[in-house]
N, C-alpha and C positions, 0 to 999 in steps of 0.2 A: 462431418461432426462425429465425435465419439459419443455414444449413447449410454445413458444410465439405465439400470434395471427398474422397471416399474415396481412400485411398492417398497423399494429399499430406502432407508433413511440415510445411509452413507455407504461408500464402497468399503469392502474388506481391505484393510491395509495395515500400515505400521501401528496404528493406534486402535486396532480392533479390540473391543472389550473395555476400552477406556471411556469413562462417563464424564461428560463436561456439562456443568450447569452454567448456562449463559444468562447472567443477570444484567447484561449490558444492553445499551441501545445506541442508535445512530450509526457510527462507522468503525472507530478503532477497535472496540471490543468485539462487535459482530464480525469484523473482517478476520480477527485472530481466531475466533471460534469456527468460522467457516473453513479456515485453513485446516484446523484440527478435524473437522467433519470430512473434508476431502481426503484426509489421511486415515479415515476409518473410525474415528471416535463417534460415540453416540452423544449428540449434542442436543440438550433440552433447553429451549429458549423460553424463559419466564417473562411474560409481558403483563403490563398493567391492563386493566379493563379496556382502555382506549388504544392499546397496542403501542408498539415501537413508533416513535414520532415519525420516522422516515416512511412509514406506510402511507402517510398523507403528503409526502414531499413530491408531488407531481403537478401537472403532467410532465412526461408521459406516464400512463398507468398500464399495468399488465394484469392478466386474469389469473388468479390463483384459485382454481377450483370454484369459480363462480363469485369470488370476492376480488374486487379491484384493489390493487396496491401499487404504490409508486415503483417505477423501475429502480429508483435509488434503493429502496428496501430490498428488492430482488437481487441487487448486485452483491450483497454481503450476507445472505441468510439461506443459501441453498444447503441441502443435506441435513437440516435441523428439524426438530419437532417443537411445536408451540403449545404452551399451556398458559392460561390466564390465571394469575394469582394476585389478589388485591392486598398489597403490603401495607395499606393503610389500616387494615383490620388485624386484630389479634389472631384470628383464625388464619388469615393469609400469612402472617409472619411465622406462625407455627408450621404451616405447610412448607414454607421456604426452608425452614430449619430442617425439616424431615428430608427434603430434597438434597440439601447440602450434605446430610448424613449419608446419602446414597451415592454421592459424587466422588470422583477422584480429583477433579479440578473445578474451581469456581472462578468465573471471570465477572467482575463487576466494575461499573464506572459511576457509582453514586458519588455525591459530594462527600468530602472528607467528614467522617464522623457519623454518616447516616447508618451504616450497619451497626456501629456501636450503640446508637440510640435504640436500635431494635433488639439489642441484646445479642448481636451477632458479630462482634468485633473480630476481624480476621485473625489476630493473634490468639484470641480465645478459641476460635474455631479449630485451629490446627493443634491446639492442646487437647481439645475434646475429641476430634476426629483424627485418629492416627493416620499419617501419610497424606493428609489433605493438602492440596496446593491451592492457594488463593491469590489470584492476580488482580490487583486493584489499579485501575487506570483512571487518572485524573489529569486536569490541566497542568497543575504545578507540583504535584506530589503531596505526600502526607505531612511534610514538614516545611518550615520556612514561612516568611511573611506573606506570601501569596497563596498559601495552601488552601485557603477557603474561597478563593476566587474561582468562578466558573471558567472552563476552558473550551473555547470554540476554535476551530481550525483557523479561521481568518484572523482572530485575535492573536493566536499564537504565531501566525505568519508575520504579523506586525511586530510583536515584541521580541521575536527570536532573531531578527536580522535578515531573514530571507527576502523580505520585500525591499530592503535597502540595496540589494544586488540584482533585483529582477525588474526588467523594463529598460527603456531607452535612457541614456544619460541625461537628456534634457526633459524627460517626461516625468509623470507622477509615479509613485510606488505602484507596483503591479503584483497581485497575488498569483501564485501558481494556479493553473487552470483546473486542477482537481484539489480535493482536500488532502494535500500533500503530507502534512504532518500527521493527520489521522491515519493515513495509509501506512506511513512508516512506523507509527506507533503500533498499529495492528500487527505488522510483520515482526517488530521487535518483541511484542508480547508473545507471539507464538514461539519465537526462538527461546525466550526466557522460560516459558512453560515446558518446552521440550527439554531444556537443560535441567529444570527442576524435576521432571519425570525421571531423567537419567540418574540424578542424585538420589531420588527415592528408590530407584531400582537397586542401587548399590548399598544404601544405608537404611531404607525403610522410613526415612525422615521426610515429612512434608515441610512446606515453608510458605511464607508470604512474599509477594512480589509487589513492590511499590514502584509503579511505572508512570512517569509524567510526560505528557506531550512536550512540555518545555525542555526537559532533559534530552529527549529524542531529537527535537528540532535543533538544539545547540550542537549536538554531536553530528548531525547531518550537514552542518556547514563545512565539514571536512577541509578541503584545500583553502577555501575562502577564510575559514577560521584560522587555519595555520598561517596563511598569508598575513593576517592581522597580527598574530603572535610574533611572527618573525620580523615584521617591519614596523609595528606600532601604528600603522595607518589602516583604518577601517576601509575595506574595498567599497566601491560604489557601483552604480548600475552601468552596464556596458551593452545593453541590448542582447544580441545573439553572439557577441564576441566572447572569447575566453580570456580570463585574466592572466593565464600563465603560458598560453600557446598561441603562436601566429604562424600561418593562417589556420584558423579553426573556428568556422562560423558559417552563417548563411551568406550566399551570394545570389545576385539577381541575374538570370539569363535573359534572353530576348523574350521568352514566353512564360517566365515564372521564376520561382526561387528553388535553390537546392542547397544542400549542406556539403561543405568540403572540410574534412578533418585530417589535416596533415600532422601525424603524430611524431615525426622525427625529421631530421635534417635531410636524409636521403629522399623521403617522400616529397619534401619541399622542392628539392632540386628537380625531381621528376615533373612536378607541376609546372615549374618555370620552363622546362623544355617543351612540354605539351603546348603551352600557350605562346611559345616563341619569344620569351622575354629573358634573354641571357643577361640583360642588365640587372635583373633581380638576383643574379648569382654573384654579385660583388662580395668581396671578402667580409664586409661588415654585416652581410645578411645570411651568411652560411650557417650560423648557429641560431638556435631559438632565442637566446639572450639578445643577440643583435637584432633579430626581427622584432622582439618586444620593444626594443629601444626605437626602432624605425617602423612601428606598426602602421602609421598612416601612409607612409610611402609604399609599403608592401601591399596593404589591403587596397589602397586606391588604384594602384597599377593593375592588380589582378581584377578588380571590379570592372575596369575599362575593357579588359579582354573578354571577361565572361559575358558581357552584354551583347557580344557579337554572334552567339550561337544559342540554340535551344537547349533546354534542360537535358533532354535525352541524349543529345550529342555529347555533352560534358560527362554524363553518367557513363556512356560507352567508352569514351576516351580514357577517363580516369580508372574505370573498372578494368580496362585492359592492362594497366600498369600497376594495379594493386594499391591505388591510393583511395582511402575510404571516401565515398561520395554517394549521397542518397537524395532521393526526392523528399519533399516535405508533404506528407500525406495528411488528409483528413482521416477521421476514424473509418469511414466506409472504405477508403482506399487502403488503409493500413490492414484491415481484416480481409481485404480482397487480394492482398499481395500473395504471390505464389508461395512464399516462405510460410505465411500464416496457414495456408491450406495444407502444405506439406507437414507442418508440425501440429496440426489439429488444434488450432487456437480457439475453436469454439466447441463447446459441449452441448449435446442435446440431452437434457435431464428427463427423468420420467415425466410423463404427461406432455411430451413434445414441447418442452420449455427450453429455449436457447439460453446459454450462459457462457461467459468468458472463462476459458479453461485455466486451471491452476498451473503455474509454472513448475510445480513439483511433479508433473505427470511423467517425467522421464527418469525417475528413480528406477534402477534396474530390478530390484527385488520387491519394493513396496511403493509403487507409484501412486500418486494421488489419482482419484478417479471420480467420475460423475455419479451423484446419488439422486436424491429426490429434489423436486422443485422446491423453492422457498415455501414455507407453510402458510396457510391461511391462519388467521388469528384463532387461537385456542383449538385448532383442528385436531390435536393429538392428545388432549387432556386425558381421555380414558386410557389410552395405551401407555402414556407416561406413568399414570398412577398405578397401573397394573404392573408395569415392568420395573419401576423404581421403588414403588411404595407398597407393592403387593395388594393393590386395590384401594 
């Protein structure tokens, strides 16, 4: 594991000296601000007196300096400092406004209109505070007939179409096993914020960012969405099969399952030779379009062959000829994979706290790096007021 320095709130990096006020909670916003913290930003997390909801979303729980918090909270709040401010009070709202005045970036995910009711409308804030960037994350955006609806990941998975293409063809709709839309929205938010910072660097101009989970989810339908646009037919559930490529799915060996991903016609031909099925090299099967037309024939024949050997035997044989083939790991196996060890997939944060490493750790000049463990509630109030508000 790569270790963080004790007492540091964030590694020195590309965003060293940038101040981020995190008014968000749960996942999309906190994930975005954690990425900024990994890149060196000073991220102050403002929490209600009861804390971010995810502090209680356990078990499992972890120890944050004598305070128990859910692992869920710990997954997206490393490298930050915590301060409790009660926005229900006039005093609390005044302190939030002072913190905004000291920030370069504000990330918030209140319901539409909440900041305006507090006298802190994002459009007004960027007029008052030159160069300020305000990223507002909501379920459906600041406009449109659903703007005032709450946005939870599973609800967005339902309405965005992803559950219509996830699961077995004859089974019920299935959600992705993590909060997929929240995660993508957090990553998209960080990209938008970095673009806004670059714009400010060139022009001195701040801006507001209206980011909706719904918009991100629709954009993330990529090839499935374009398939619908091209054909007029909404795609359906296909289990682990691919709508556009054959064979490109999970197969069952004699002792378990593995993934075979043939990305081109040459790889397909190689697979047929390995399994000894020259009959699958008939003219009508030599192109991907032909294999799509004869999907059941191809997949059924290969499935028969794959059942004859163990997973590792197929991994070895296909690995030797360069055809993508992998085991299906659980999380313990994934993080025990030699590749994960070689790439430093786990960080040891200050306080001997384990965390999943940022994928941005391989930037050559300004890599993301491990900082402090996720903060206990209100643990940094004094230092934040001293550093940001001069006491």
